[in-house]
C-alpha positions in Angstrom: 121.4 137.3 114.2 122.0 137.3 110.6 122.0 133.8 109.0 121.1 132.0 112.2 117.8 130.3 112.7 115.1 132.4 114.4 114.5 131.2 118.1 111.4 129.4 119.1 108.6 131.9 119.3 110.6 134.6 117.5 113.0 135.9 120.2 115.2 134.7 122.8 114.1 135.2 126.4 116.5 136.4 129.1 115.1 136.2 132.8 118.6 137.1 134.4 118.1 140.4 136.1 120.7 143.2 135.4 123.8 143.3 137.5 123.1 146.8 138.9 119.8 145.7 140.4 120.8 142.2 141.8 121.8 143.5 145.2 118.5 145.3 145.6 116.4 142.3 144.8 118.7 140.0 146.9 118.0 142.4 149.9 114.2 142.3 149.1 114.2 138.6 148.7 115.2 138.0 152.4 111.8 139.3 153.5 109.8 137.1 151.2 108.2 133.6 151.7 110.5 130.9 150.3 109.9 127.8 148.1 112.9 125.2 148.0 113.8 124.1 144.6 114.3 120.4 143.8 117.5 119.6 141.5 115.2 119.3 138.6 113.7 122.7 139.3 117.1 124.2 139.5 117.9 122.9 136.2 114.7 124.2 134.6 115.1 127.7 136.2 118.6 127.9 134.5 117.2 126.8 131.2 114.4 129.6 131.5 117.0 132.2 132.7 119.4 131.8 129.8 116.8 131.6 127.1 117.3 127.8 126.3 113.4 127.3 127.1 112.4 130.4 125.0 109.6 131.4 124.8 109.0 130.4 128.4 109.5 133.4 130.9 108.8 131.3 133.9 107.1 128.1 135.2 103.9 127.2 133.3 100.4 128.4 134.4 97.4 126.1 134.4 96.3 126.8 130.8 99.8 126.2 129.3 100.2 123.1 131.4 97.0 121.5 130.4 97.6 122.4 126.7 101.1 120.9 126.7 100.0 117.7 128.5 97.0 117.2 126.3 98.0 118.6 123.0 101.8 119.1 122.9 101.3 122.8 122.2 101.3 125.9 124.3 98.1 127.8 124.7 99.2 130.2 122.0 99.6 127.4 119.5 103.5 126.9 119.6 104.8 123.4 119.7 105.9 122.4 123.3 105.9 118.7 124.5 107.1 118.7 128.2 105.5 120.7 131.1 107.9 122.9 132.8 106.3 123.4 136.2 107.1 124.2 139.8 105.7 122.0 142.4 105.0 122.6 146.1 103.7 120.7 148.9 100.2 121.4 149.9 101.0 122.8 153.3 103.7 125.0 151.7 101.4 126.3 149.0 98.6 127.0 151.4 100.6 130.0 152.7 101.3 131.4 149.4 99.0 134.2 147.8 98.5 134.6 144.1 99.9 138.0 143.0 102.9 138.1 145.6 106.6 137.6 145.0 108.2 134.4 146.4 111.9 133.7 146.8 113.1 130.6 145.1 116.0 129.0 147.0 118.3 126.1 146.6 119.0 123.2 149.0 121.4 125.5 151.0 118.7 128.2 151.2 120.5 130.4 148.8 118.3 132.7 146.9 118.4 131.9 143.2 115.3 133.9 141.9 112.1 135.5 142.6 108.7 133.9 141.4 106.0 136.5 140.5 103.3 134.1 141.6 100.4 134.2 139.1 98.5 131.3 140.0 98.4 128.1 142.2 96.7 125.0 140.8 96.1 121.4 141.2 97.0 118.7 138.7 96.6 115.0 138.0 100.0 113.2 138.2 98.8 109.9 136.8 97.2 111.8 133.9 100.5 113.7 133.2 102.5 110.5 133.6 100.3 108.6 131.0 100.2 111.6 128.5 104.0 112.7 128.7 105.7 109.4 129.6 103.2 106.9 128.1 103.3 104.9 131.3 102.3 105.1 135.0 105.0 102.7 136.0 107.1 103.9 139.0 110.1 102.1 137.7 110.3 104.8 135.0 112.7 107.3 136.3 110.6 110.3 135.0 107.4 109.0 136.4 108.8 108.4 139.9 110.3 111.9 140.0 106.8 113.2 139.1 105.1 111.2 141.7 107.5 112.3 144.4 107.1 116.0 143.7 104.7 118.2 145.4 100.8 118.1 145.2 100.4 121.6 143.7 101.8 123.8 141.0 103.0 127.4 141.1 102.9 129.4 137.9 104.4 132.6 137.1 107.4 134.5 135.5 110.7 134.4 137.2 113.4 137.1 137.8 116.5 135.1 138.2 119.3 136.6 140.5 121.8 134.1 140.1 122.4 130.8 138.4 124.2 128.0 140.3 127.9 127.6 140.3 129.1 124.9 137.8 131.9 122.7 136.5 132.8 122.9 132.8 132.8 126.7 132.7 134.7 126.8 129.5 131.8 124.8 127.9 128.9 126.5 129.7 127.7 128.7 126.6 124.2 130.1 126.6 122.1 130.5 123.5 123.4 134.1 122.9 126.9 132.9 123.1 126.5 130.0 120.7 124.6 132.0 118.2 127.4 134.4 118.1 130.0 131.9 117.6 127.9 130.3 114.6 127.4 133.6 113.1 131.1 134.5 113.4 132.0 131.2 111.7 129.5 132.0 108.9 127.5 128.9 109.8 123.8 128.9 108.5 123.2 125.3 108.7 124.0 123.8 112.0 123.2 120.2 113.3 122.8 119.7 117.0 123.7 116.4 118.8 122.0 115.6 122.2 123.8 113.1 124.3 123.8 111.8 128.0 126.4 109.1 127.1 129.9 108.9 126.0 130.0 109.2 122.1 130.8 105.7 120.6 131.6 104.8 117.0 127.9 104.7 116.2 127.3 108.3 117.3 130.5 109.4 115.7 129.2 107.9 112.4 125.9 109.4 112.4 127.4 112.9 113.4 129.8 112.8 110.6 127.0 111.8 108.0 125.1 114.9 109.2 128.4 117.0 109.0 128.5 116.2 105.4 125.4 118.2 104.6 125.6 121.1 107.0 128.2 123.8 107.9 128.8 122.8 111.5 128.2 120.3 114.3 127.1 121.3 117.7 127.9 118.7 120.2 125.7 119.5 123.2 125.9 117.1 126.1 123.4 117.2 128.8 125.0 117.7 132.3 121.9 118.4 134.4 120.3 116.0 136.6 120.3 112.3 135.3 119.6 109.0 136.8 122.1 107.4 139.2 123.3 104.7 136.8 124.3 107.1 133.9 127.9 107.6 133.3 128.6 110.8 135.3 129.0 114.2 133.5 132.7 114.7 134.4 133.7 111.2 133.0 131.7 111.8 129.8 133.3 115.2 129.2 136.8 113.8 129.3 135.6 111.3 126.5 134.1 114.0 124.4 137.2 116.0 124.6 139.8 113.4 123.6 137.3 112.4 120.8 136.9 115.9 119.4 140.7 116.5 119.7 141.7 113.3 117.7 138.9 112.6 115.4 137.1 115.7 114.4 137.7 118.7 112.3 137.9 121.4 115.1 136.9 124.3 112.7 133.6 122.6 112.0 132.6 121.6 115.6 131.5 123.5 118.6 131.0 121.8 121.9 129.0 123.2 124.9 127.2 121.8 127.8 123.4 122.0 128.4 122.2 122.3 132.1 118.9 120.7 131.6 117.5 117.7 133.6 116.9 114.5 131.8 113.3 113.5 131.8 113.6 110.2 129.8 110.3 110.9 128.1 111.2 109.4 124.7 109.3 110.9 121.9 108.1 113.9 123.7 111.5 114.7 124.9 112.9 114.3 121.4 110.9 117.4 120.3 111.8 119.4 123.3 115.4 118.7 122.7 115.0 119.7 119.0 113.3 123.0 120.1 116.0 123.8 122.7 118.8 123.2 120.1 116.9 125.6 117.8 117.2 128.3 120.5 120.9 127.5 120.7 121.1 128.3 116.9 120.7 124.8 115.3 118.8 124.6 112.1 119.0 120.7 112.2 118.9 118.1 114.9 120.0 114.5 114.9 117.3 111.9 116.2 118.8 108.5 116.6 117.5 105.2 117.8 115.4 105.3 121.0 116.1 109.2 121.6 115.7 110.0 125.3 114.5 106.6 126.0 114.8 104.3 129.0 114.1 100.6 129.4 111.5 99.3 127.1 108.9 101.9 127.5 109.1 103.3 123.7 109.5 101.7 120.5 112.9 102.0 118.8 111.9 104.6 116.4 108.9 106.2 118.3 111.0 109.4 118.5 111.2 109.6 114.8 107.4 109.0 114.3 106.4 111.8 116.7 107.8 114.4 114.4 105.0 113.5 111.8 102.6 115.1 114.3 104.0 118.4 113.7 104.4 120.7 110.6 108.1 121.2 109.7 107.5 125.0 109.6 106.0 125.1 113.1 109.0 123.2 114.6 111.3 125.5 112.7 114.2 122.9 113.0 115.0 120.0 110.5 115.1 116.5 112.2 117.7 114.2 110.7 116.6 110.6 111.4 119.2 107.8 111.8 118.8 104.1 112.4 120.9 102.1 114.7 124.7 102.2 113.4 127.1 99.4 114.0 130.6 98.1 112.6 130.2 95.4 109.9 133.2 93.1 109.6 132.3 92.4 105.9 131.8 96.0 105.0 134.8 96.9 106.8 133.3 100.0 108.2 130.5 101.7 110.0 127.0 101.1 108.6 123.3 101.0 109.4 120.4 98.6 108.2 119.9 101.1 105.5 123.4 100.7 104.0 124.6 97.2 105.1 123.3 94.0 103.3 124.9 91.5 105.6 123.8 89.2 108.4 123.7 90.1 112.1 126.6 87.7 112.7 128.7 90.2 110.8 127.7 93.2 113.0 129.4 94.2 116.2 126.6 95.7 118.4 127.1 95.8 122.2 124.2 96.6 124.6 124.8 99.3 127.3 124.5 96.6 129.9 127.4 94.6 128.2 129.5 97.6 127.9 128.9 98.7 131.5 129.8 95.0 132.6 133.0 95.2 130.6 134.1 98.5 132.0 133.5 97.4 135.6 135.8 94.4 134.9 138.5 96.6 133.5 138.0 95.4 130.1 138.2 97.8 127.1 135.3 97.6 124.6 136.6 96.7 121.1 137.8 99.5 118.8 134.9 98.7 116.4 132.7 99.9 119.1 134.5 102.9 120.7 137.7 104.7 120.1 140.7 103.3 122.2 141.3 106.7 123.9 137.7 106.7 124.9 137.7 103.3 126.2 140.9 103.8 128.2 139.2 106.8 129.9 136.1 104.9 130.7 138.0 101.9 132.1 140.1 104.2 134.4 137.0 106.5 135.4 134.9 103.5 136.0 137.4 102.2 138.6 137.1 105.1 141.0 133.6 106.7 139.9 135.0 109.7 141.7 135.0 113.2 140.1 138.6 114.1 139.1 137.8 116.7 136.4 137.0 120.3 136.2 137.5 123.2 133.8 
């Protein structure tokens, strides 16, 4: 598409089968052996289907898996930092034969796709954890998910018959659709912003700094599988809407949701997030403090440093690095350590733990931390923790 950045690998992948053959394949799938997908695998399947994980056409085979885990590149040399794999229990995999088709079903046994099984292979979970997550600690949410999955991996292309039904339909745009929107608006330089949290003043500040140097901002919250104590997607979406409505220039912002699962893999996931947003049409990507981090497993700016391990042209997306932002009483505005000369006592910085405690007690965080409209939504939402939102 003219003016929009080229997808990773040169073209967008689509693994959704045409509507005219869906019925035939659905019928055929009834006679196939089945593999039940985990919630994470369902998210990965959708990302493959819509081209968000381009150039992947399915779940990784052994050569790509080893190359990604050990070298952060696919076997063909393209940068890729997180293994996208399909696991199976040993007993389940024993009955599957390489070269056959397998039905991929969800928890309700609904057929979502057909896996064209090319290979079965073993893997070392601890080695993957050490390389990808930089820890083997089972307290890490990504590591424990890895340890709990099946003992073998299944590789092969997928033909996706149906993607799951979702909320947020108005915002569920695939890469073809976002690219079309960017092109129609004449945007050549688009900055993507990844979030799994409400957008507070610090996020707003770095987004608007980035917006000063590009044509448009793509707010792209992750709404796939996250850990249990993250603020739920339905509540976050209400916050995003009220913020965009009241504080952003609407003709320079597009918002959509991303159905990916969160890995909490820190530096490696920062690279993946950038590549995925490139597929959606972004030329630039915001990388903030402790991007995709959790706990104390990664250094504050490790997600910045990892970009130095790649050539800018091989990534094909420009990272915009931001330090931690805050409100400075003496400056009278938002700032960062790069722009503010004042002492820590002048800076309003609240930890996530402190904010959650305030919300649970019905207290609104101060306006220097979050917009009043967002604070009110969070306080009301946290009282019930019950979904009351759909589009």
